[in-house]
C-alpha positions as CSV (number, residue, x, y, z in Angstrom):
1,M,35.8,51.3,50.3
2,A,32.5,49.6,49.5
3,Q,31.2,52.8,47.8
4,K,34.3,53.0,45.6
5,R,34.0,49.4,44.4
6,S,30.4,49.9,43.4
7,T,31.3,53.0,41.3
8,T,34.1,51.1,39.6
9,K,31.8,48.3,38.7
10,R,29.3,50.7,37.2
11,K,32.0,52.4,35.1
12,T,33.3,49.1,33.9
13,S,29.8,48.0,32.9
14,R,29.3,51.2,31.0
15,K,32.6,50.7,29.1
16,K,31.7,47.1,28.2
17,A,28.2,48.2,26.9
18,T,29.8,51.0,24.9
19,A,32.4,48.6,23.4
20,K,29.6,46.1,22.6
21,K,27.6,48.8,20.8
22,K,30.7,49.8,18.9
23,G,31.4,46.2,18.0
24,T,27.8,45.7,16.8
25,S,28.0,48.8,14.7
26,L,31.3,47.8,13.1
27,G,29.9,44.3,12.4
28,K,26.8,45.7,10.7
29,L,29.0,48.1,8.7
30,S,31.3,45.3,7.6
31,L,28.3,43.1,6.6
32,A,26.8,46.0,4.6
33,L,30.1,46.6,2.8
34,L,30.4,42.8,2.1
35,V,26.9,42.8,0.6
36,I,27.7,45.8,-1.5
37,V,30.9,44.2,-2.8
38,V,29.1,40.9,-3.6
39,L,26.3,42.6,-5.4
40,G,28.8,44.7,-7.4
41,Y,30.7,41.6,-8.5
42,A,27.5,39.8,-9.4
43,S,26.3,42.7,-11.4
44,L,29.6,42.9,-13.3
45,A,29.5,39.1,-13.9
46,I,25.9,39.3,-15.3
47,W,26.9,42.2,-17.5
48,E,29.9,40.3,-18.9
49,G,27.8,37.1,-19.4
50,K,29.9,35.1,-16.9
51,L,27.1,34.4,-14.4
52,D,24.4,31.9,-15.2
53,T,21.1,33.5,-14.3
54,S,18.9,30.8,-15.9
55,F,17.8,29.7,-12.4
56,L,15.9,32.9,-12.2
57,D,13.8,32.0,-15.3
58,N,10.6,30.3,-14.0
59,D,9.8,29.1,-17.6
60,D,12.5,26.5,-17.4
61,D,11.5,25.1,-14.1
62,S,8.9,22.9,-15.7
63,K,11.2,21.3,-18.2
64,T,12.2,17.7,-17.6
65,T,15.7,16.3,-17.9
66,E,14.7,14.6,-21.2
67,E,13.4,17.8,-22.7
68,S,16.5,19.7,-21.8
69,A,18.7,17.0,-23.3
70,A,16.7,17.0,-26.5
71,E,17.4,20.7,-27.1
72,P,20.1,21.5,-29.6
73,K,23.3,23.0,-28.3
74,T,23.8,26.6,-29.3
75,D,27.6,26.4,-29.4
76,N,27.8,23.8,-32.2
77,P,28.9,25.4,-35.5
78,S,27.5,22.5,-37.5
79,R,23.9,23.1,-36.5
80,V,21.4,22.3,-39.2
81,D,19.7,25.6,-38.7
82,A,22.9,27.6,-38.8
83,V,22.5,31.0,-40.6
84,Q,23.3,30.7,-44.3
85,P,25.3,33.5,-46.1
86,D,23.1,36.2,-47.5
87,L,24.5,36.8,-51.0
88,E,22.1,39.6,-51.7
89,S,23.7,41.7,-48.9
90,Y,27.0,42.2,-50.6
91,N,28.0,45.6,-52.1
92,L,28.6,44.9,-55.8
93,Y,30.6,48.1,-56.5
94,F,33.5,46.0,-58.0
95,T,31.3,45.0,-61.0
96,K,31.7,48.5,-62.4
97,A,35.4,48.0,-63.1
98,F,36.2,47.7,-66.8
99,D,38.2,44.5,-66.2
100,F,35.9,43.0,-63.6
101,C,35.3,39.7,-65.4
102,W,38.9,39.2,-66.5
103,P,41.0,36.7,-64.6
104,A,44.0,38.2,-62.8
105,Y,46.7,39.4,-65.2
106,S,49.9,41.3,-65.2
107,A,51.2,44.1,-67.4
108,E,53.6,42.0,-69.4
109,Q,51.0,39.5,-70.4
110,A,49.4,39.7,-73.9
111,V,45.9,40.9,-73.0
112,I,43.9,42.0,-76.1
113,E,40.8,44.0,-75.4
114,R,38.2,44.1,-78.2
115,P,34.8,45.9,-78.2
116,Y,32.9,42.7,-77.4
117,Y,35.3,40.4,-75.6
118,T,38.8,40.4,-74.1
119,L,41.4,37.6,-74.3
120,R,44.9,36.8,-73.0
121,Y,47.0,35.2,-75.7
122,S,49.6,32.5,-75.1
123,E,52.5,32.6,-77.5
124,E,53.7,29.2,-76.2
125,H,50.4,27.5,-77.2
126,E,49.3,29.9,-80.0
127,Q,45.8,30.4,-78.7
128,A,44.0,32.3,-75.9
129,T,44.5,31.2,-72.3
130,W,41.1,32.8,-71.5
131,V,38.4,34.8,-73.2
132,A,36.0,36.9,-71.1
133,Y,32.9,38.8,-72.1
134,Q,29.3,39.7,-71.1
135,L,26.0,38.5,-72.5
136,Y,22.8,40.4,-72.5
137,A,19.3,39.1,-73.2
138,D,18.4,42.3,-75.1
139,S,21.2,41.7,-77.6
140,L,20.3,38.1,-78.1
141,R,16.7,39.1,-79.0
142,L,17.9,41.2,-81.9
143,D,17.8,39.9,-85.5
144,K,20.7,37.6,-86.4
145,F,23.3,38.2,-89.0
146,T,24.6,35.3,-91.1
147,R,28.2,34.3,-90.3
148,K,30.6,34.8,-93.2
149,N,33.4,32.5,-91.7
150,D,36.0,35.3,-92.3
151,F,38.7,33.6,-90.3
152,R,41.9,35.7,-90.2
153,E,45.1,36.2,-88.3
154,D,45.0,38.6,-85.4
155,T,47.4,41.5,-86.1
156,R,47.1,42.8,-82.6
157,V,49.1,39.8,-81.4
158,R,52.6,41.2,-81.5
159,T,54.3,37.8,-81.8
160,E,51.8,36.9,-84.5
161,S,48.9,34.6,-84.0
162,A,48.2,31.2,-85.3
163,A,47.3,31.1,-89.0
164,L,44.5,29.4,-91.0
165,A,47.2,27.1,-92.6
166,D,48.0,25.6,-89.1
167,Y,44.5,24.0,-89.1
168,S,44.4,23.0,-92.7
169,G,44.3,19.2,-93.1
170,S,44.9,18.7,-89.3
171,G,41.5,17.0,-88.6
172,Y,40.7,19.6,-86.0
173,D,38.1,22.4,-86.1
174,R,38.9,26.0,-85.6
175,G,36.8,26.0,-82.5
176,H,35.5,29.3,-81.2
177,L,36.2,30.1,-77.6
178,A,33.8,33.1,-77.6
179,P,31.1,31.6,-79.8
180,A,30.1,33.4,-83.0
181,A,26.4,32.9,-82.2
182,D,26.9,35.0,-79.0
183,F,27.7,38.0,-81.2
184,S,25.3,37.4,-84.2
185,Y,23.2,40.4,-83.2
186,S,25.8,42.7,-84.8
187,E,27.6,42.2,-88.1
188,F,30.7,43.9,-86.8
189,A,30.7,41.9,-83.5
190,L,30.1,38.7,-85.4
191,S,33.1,39.3,-87.6
192,Q,35.3,40.2,-84.6
193,S,34.8,36.6,-83.3
194,F,36.6,35.1,-86.2
195,Y,40.1,36.2,-85.3
196,M,42.5,33.3,-85.0
197,S,43.4,34.4,-81.5
198,N,39.8,33.3,-80.6
199,M,40.3,29.8,-82.1
200,S,41.5,26.5,-80.5
201,P,41.9,23.1,-82.1
202,Q,38.8,21.1,-81.2
203,D,37.8,17.6,-82.1
204,P,34.9,18.0,-84.6
205,S,32.7,15.7,-82.5
206,F,33.4,17.9,-79.5
207,N,33.1,21.3,-81.2
208,R,29.8,20.4,-82.9
209,G,28.4,18.3,-80.1
210,I,28.7,18.7,-76.4
211,W,30.6,22.0,-76.6
212,K,27.9,23.5,-78.9
213,K,25.3,22.2,-76.5
214,L,26.9,24.1,-73.6
215,E,27.1,27.3,-75.7
216,D,23.4,27.0,-76.5
217,Q,22.6,26.5,-72.9
218,V,24.5,29.6,-71.8
219,R,22.5,31.7,-74.3
220,D,19.3,30.1,-72.9
221,W,20.4,31.1,-69.4
222,T,21.1,34.6,-70.6
223,M,17.5,34.9,-71.9
224,E,16.3,33.7,-68.5
225,F,18.6,35.7,-66.2
226,D,19.0,38.7,-68.5
227,H,22.8,39.3,-68.0
228,L,25.7,37.0,-67.5
229,Y,29.5,37.0,-67.4
230,V,31.3,34.3,-69.2
231,V,35.0,33.2,-69.0
232,T,36.1,30.3,-71.2
233,G,39.2,28.7,-72.6
234,P,41.5,25.7,-72.9
235,V,43.4,24.1,-70.1
236,L,47.0,24.8,-71.0
237,N,48.9,23.3,-68.2
238,K,51.6,21.3,-70.0
239,R,53.2,20.5,-73.3
240,F,50.7,19.1,-75.9
241,E,50.8,17.6,-79.3
242,T,50.6,20.4,-81.9
243,I,49.4,21.2,-85.4
244,G,50.8,23.4,-88.1
245,S,54.1,25.2,-88.6
246,N,53.2,27.5,-85.7
247,K,52.9,24.5,-83.4
248,V,49.4,25.2,-82.1
249,S,48.8,23.1,-79.0
250,I,45.9,20.6,-79.0
251,P,44.3,21.0,-75.5
252,E,42.9,17.9,-73.8
253,Q,40.3,19.9,-71.8
254,Y,38.2,23.1,-72.0
255,Y,36.5,25.1,-69.3
256,K,33.6,27.5,-69.2
257,I,32.6,29.6,-66.2
258,V,29.3,31.5,-66.0
259,L,28.5,34.1,-63.4
260,D,25.2,35.8,-62.5
261,I,26.2,38.7,-60.2
262,D,22.9,40.7,-60.5
263,K,20.5,40.7,-57.6
264,P,18.4,38.8,-56.8
265,G,19.9,35.4,-57.5
266,I,23.7,35.7,-57.3
267,K,25.2,32.5,-58.5
268,A,28.0,30.8,-60.5
269,I,28.5,27.6,-62.4
270,A,31.6,26.0,-64.0
271,F,32.2,23.2,-66.5
272,L,35.2,21.2,-67.3
273,M,35.1,19.0,-70.5
274,K,37.5,16.7,-72.4
275,N,38.2,17.5,-76.0
276,E,36.2,14.5,-77.2
277,K,32.7,13.3,-78.1
278,S,30.3,12.9,-75.3
279,S,26.6,12.2,-74.9
280,E,26.6,12.8,-71.1
281,P,24.2,15.5,-69.7
282,L,25.8,18.9,-69.1
283,S,25.3,18.7,-65.4
284,S,27.8,15.8,-65.3
285,F,30.6,18.2,-66.3
286,V,29.9,20.7,-63.4
287,V,33.0,21.3,-61.2
288,T,34.0,24.1,-58.8
289,I,35.7,27.2,-60.0
290,D,38.3,26.4,-57.4
291,E,39.1,23.2,-59.3
292,I,39.5,25.0,-62.6
293,E,41.8,27.6,-60.9
294,K,43.9,24.7,-59.6
295,I,44.5,23.1,-63.0
296,T,44.9,26.3,-65.0
297,G,46.8,28.4,-62.5
298,L,44.3,31.3,-63.2
299,D,42.6,33.4,-60.6
300,F,39.0,34.1,-61.7
301,F,37.1,37.2,-60.6
302,P,39.9,38.5,-58.4
303,S,38.1,41.7,-57.5
304,I,35.2,39.9,-55.7
305,S,35.6,40.0,-51.9
306,D,37.2,36.9,-50.4
307,E,34.1,35.9,-48.6
308,L,31.8,36.1,-51.6
309,E,34.4,34.6,-53.8
310,G,34.8,31.7,-51.5
311,I,31.1,31.0,-51.5
312,L,30.7,31.2,-55.3
313,E,33.9,29.4,-56.3
314,S,33.5,26.4,-54.0
315,S,29.9,25.5,-55.1
316,T,28.7,22.8,-57.5
317,L,25.1,23.6,-56.8
318,T,23.1,23.1,-60.1
319,S,19.5,23.6,-58.8
320,D,19.7,27.4,-59.6
321,W,20.6,26.6,-63.2
322,F,19.0,23.4,-64.4
């Protein structure tokens, strides 16, 4: 009996040892699997940017609490060193359209396209809502033709334009919207600027004063920047006092928008002026294009991308101009 008990004990010991080895092996395997899973999740988190690994960067160990606090936060959108829009990166394919510089228009509106400028005529006010054209330095350098003041009705206005008699004795000038001097390089172009559809009742002190000063300045800018787009007109946003039998409205304000869309140096500037004498500097009349759009109901340069349009039309920056 004693021999049998000894054999049984040895068998039991061997079974326990075997079980212990199996338990140890399973433990090691489980630990290995756990390590693999943890490393896998950590790698995924690092890849997705959800795990902060800055503690691995020895360069930051030497920074004091004060130095860390003094560093700017990178998630603040109002940072002083935020990246500014790069206007020169925009594709300017839209400038090739024949109606690029025209404000938005519809087919039923009276848009009259001439060789040197285009206008939209308002029958209600008997004058143009806007006149749009381009200016080139090369043209302005040519010899000048003398103006003949050949004011005449515009037969292309189907409802008939204002007449010379409307202005006679009114006390108001037949003020050019697209200035005659902008087209004096060509006798034909100069004559085209004298259609009554291009005229608006302007106070003489305004027409021959601050308004002329602005027109001269635009030509000077053209000589400097080589090529500009100009959109100009009266603010026709209500009923006004009128002159003549055709009841030509007397606007209280005029606007002029100048756009330089050639690289480098894309920029725009807008002016809003009262129809009265002024000795203020031109810079004091600068407003945003957005403001002119608001009071006129017009949409200027509609083919420009929304992002670029937003930058240009919300700016009153004058340093690029004056």
